[in-house]
C-alpha positions as a Python dict, from the first residue, in 0.01 Angstrom:
ca = {
    (1, 'M'): (0, 0, 0),
    (2, 'K'): (363, 68, -88),
    (3, 'K'): (543, -66, 217),
    (4, 'P'): (410, -164, 557),
    (5, 'L'): (395, 100, 826),
    (6, 'K'): (516, -8, 1170),
    (7, 'W'): (358, 184, 1454),
    (8, 'P'): (598, 225, 1745),
    (9, 'D'): (488, 196, 2106),
    (10, 'F'): (438, 542, 2252),
    (11, 'K'): (483, 651, 2611),
    (12, 'N'): (254, 954, 2586),
    (13, 'E'): (42, 1163, 2346),
    (14, 'N'): (324, 1411, 2285),
    (15, 'K'): (539, 1131, 2141),
    (16, 'V'): (250, 1026, 1916),
    (17, 'A'): (204, 1382, 1787),
    (18, 'E'): (579, 1417, 1733),
    (19, 'W'): (596, 1092, 1535),
    (20, 'L'): (289, 1183, 1325),
    (21, 'D'): (441, 1522, 1241),
    (22, 'K'): (768, 1380, 1114),
    (23, 'T'): (636, 1065, 940),
    (24, 'D'): (589, 1086, 563),
    (25, 'F'): (285, 869, 497),
    (26, 'S'): (321, 904, 119),
    (27, 'E'): (594, 640, 144),
    (28, 'H'): (340, 393, 283),
    (29, 'L'): (5, 476, 122),
    (30, 'T'): (-139, 514, -226),
    (31, 'S'): (-471, 668, -328),
    (32, 'S'): (-622, 318, -365),
    (33, 'D'): (-571, 264, 10),
    (34, 'F'): (-841, 519, 90),
    (35, 'K'): (-1213, 451, 92),
    (36, 'R'): (-1495, 702, 59),
    (37, 'V'): (-1708, 718, 371),
    (38, 'K'): (-2053, 862, 427),
    (39, 'F'): (-2214, 986, 746),
    (40, 'P'): (-2587, 963, 673),
    (41, 'N'): (-2696, 1064, 1024),
    (42, 'L'): (-2463, 1362, 1051),
    (43, 'K'): (-2657, 1686, 1068),
    (44, 'P'): (-2517, 2025, 973),
    (45, 'S'): (-2405, 2218, 1278),
    (46, 'K'): (-2514, 2551, 1136),
    (47, 'R'): (-2842, 2665, 987),
    (48, 'L'): (-2856, 2893, 687),
    (49, 'I'): (-3064, 3204, 758),
    (50, 'S'): (-3144, 3518, 567),
    (51, 'L'): (-3087, 3848, 745),
    (52, 'R'): (-3124, 4195, 595),
    (53, 'L'): (-2846, 4430, 703),
    (54, 'E'): (-2737, 4773, 590),
    (55, 'D'): (-2456, 4769, 334),
    (56, 'S'): (-2247, 4991, 561),
    (57, 'L'): (-2275, 4741, 847),
    (58, 'V'): (-2162, 4454, 626),
    (59, 'E'): (-1871, 4662, 495),
    (60, 'K'): (-1761, 4750, 850),
    (61, 'A'): (-1773, 4381, 942),
    (62, 'K'): (-1568, 4289, 634),
    (63, 'Q'): (-1305, 4553, 714),
    (64, 'K'): (-1279, 4448, 1079),
    (65, 'A'): (-1263, 4079, 983),
    (66, 'A'): (-988, 4149, 730),
    (67, 'K'): (-780, 4313, 1005),
    (68, 'L'): (-834, 4004, 1222),
    (69, 'H'): (-763, 3768, 929),
    (70, 'I'): (-1092, 3582, 968),
    (71, 'P'): (-1399, 3550, 743),
    (72, 'Y'): (-1651, 3828, 805),
    (73, 'Q'): (-1934, 3580, 866),
    (74, 'T'): (-1729, 3421, 1144),
    (75, 'L'): (-1678, 3764, 1300),
    (76, 'M'): (-2049, 3841, 1279),
    (77, 'R'): (-2132, 3505, 1440),
    (78, 'Q'): (-1886, 3581, 1725),
    (79, 'I'): (-2040, 3924, 1780),
    (80, 'L'): (-2388, 3772, 1785),
    (81, 'H'): (-2278, 3512, 2043),
    (82, 'E'): (-2125, 3783, 2264),
    (83, 'G'): (-2431, 4005, 2236),
    (84, 'L'): (-2665, 3722, 2327),
    (85, 'A'): (-2448, 3625, 2623),
    (86, 'K'): (-2458, 3982, 2756),
    (87, 'A'): (-2836, 4004, 2703),
    (88, 'R'): (-2904, 3719, 2946),
}
């Protein structure tokens, strides 16, 4: 640790966020201050599946996702969620 970091008393969460945004922690921490952590019981939130789709469908999804500035797999997951919600 380079120099001690004094945490001020905060009146609300907005003040905390403001202080965190403007504080340069590189003045107070070095790489040796960090420890590697493991989460052995943490399970992946998504399951990998294999799905056969037409090339044209994947290309349309990629083009639409590019316009929205999101990954195409995220777009396809959103569309699947919406379709399943409507099918109920």
